C-alpha positions in Angstrom: 208.3 300.6 244.6 210.9 302.6 246.5 212.6 301.6 249.7 211.0 304.4 251.8 207.5 303.2 250.8 208.1 299.5 251.8 207.1 300.2 255.4 205.9 297.0 257.0 202.1 296.6 256.9 200.3 293.7 258.4 198.2 291.6 256.0 199.6 293.4 252.9 198.3 291.6 249.7 200.4 290.7 246.8 203.6 288.9 246.0 207.3 289.6 245.5 209.8 288.1 243.2 212.9 286.2 244.7 215.3 289.1 244.8 212.6 291.5 246.1 211.5 288.9 248.7 215.1 288.6 250.0 215.4 292.3 250.2 212.1 292.5 252.0 213.3 290.0 254.7 216.5 291.9 255.1 215.0 295.3 255.3 211.9 294.6 257.4 212.9 291.6 259.5 216.7 292.1 259.9 217.4 288.8 258.4 220.7 289.0 256.6 222.3 286.2 254.6 219.0 284.4 253.9 219.4 282.6 250.5 215.8 281.8 249.5 216.8 279.6 246.7 218.7 277.4 248.9 216.0 277.3 251.5 213.5 276.3 248.7 215.7 273.6 247.4 215.9 272.2 250.9 212.2 272.3 251.4 212.5 275.0 254.0 211.8 278.8 254.1 208.6 280.6 253.2 206.1 279.1 250.9 205.8 280.4 247.4 204.2 280.3 244.0 205.8 279.3 240.8 204.3 281.3 237.9 205.8 281.9 234.6 209.1 280.3 235.7 209.4 282.8 238.6 209.3 282.2 242.4 206.5 284.5 243.8 206.5 285.1 247.6 203.3 286.4 249.2 203.8 289.0 251.9 202.0 286.8 254.5 204.4 284.1 254.0 207.4 286.3 254.2 206.2 288.0 257.4 205.3 284.5 259.0 208.8 283.2 258.1 210.5 286.3 259.4 208.5 286.2 262.7 209.4 282.5 263.1 213.1 283.1 262.5 213.1 286.0 265.3 211.3 283.9 267.8 208.6 284.7 270.1 207.8 288.3 271.4 208.8 288.9 275.0 207.6 291.2 277.6 208.7 291.9 281.2 206.1 289.5 282.5 207.5 286.7 280.2 210.9 286.9 281.6 212.6 289.3 279.3 215.8 290.9 280.8 214.6 293.1 283.5 217.7 295.4 283.7 220.0 296.8 281.1 223.7 296.7 281.8 224.9 299.7 283.7 227.0 302.1 281.5 230.8 302.1 282.3 231.8 304.7 284.8 234.0 307.2 283.0 237.4 308.1 284.6 237.7 311.8 283.5 241.3 312.1 284.9 242.5 308.9 283.1 240.7 310.1 279.8 242.5 313.4 280.0 245.8 311.7 280.7 245.4 309.4 277.7 244.3 312.5 275.5 247.5 314.4 276.6 249.7 311.5 275.9 248.1 311.0 272.5 248.7 314.8 271.7 252.4 314.6 272.8 252.8 311.5 270.6 251.2 313.3 267.6 253.5 316.4 268.0 256.5 314.1 268.2 255.8 312.8 264.8 255.6 316.1 263.1 
């Protein structure tokens, strides 16, 4: 399965092997640095099957684990941040002065 066809689909059936499961969590749930082997050894992480000596992770378990790691969904009514930080004011004159100074410094080095 190619990466562009791995879009998240709720209630997807099937399983993924260990490395593919880690990639799925990284790509679809933005969970980087998740070591599924360590989590399994500690009795944590998503539930899995062992079949033929391989760890097989169902999509539903991976999605539930990813959602639990991210925390609950928030909305404005739930107390999510109501305002985004205002962008910095740009001082055009100061930017031009810095650019002019930089250009003079670069010319000096030639």
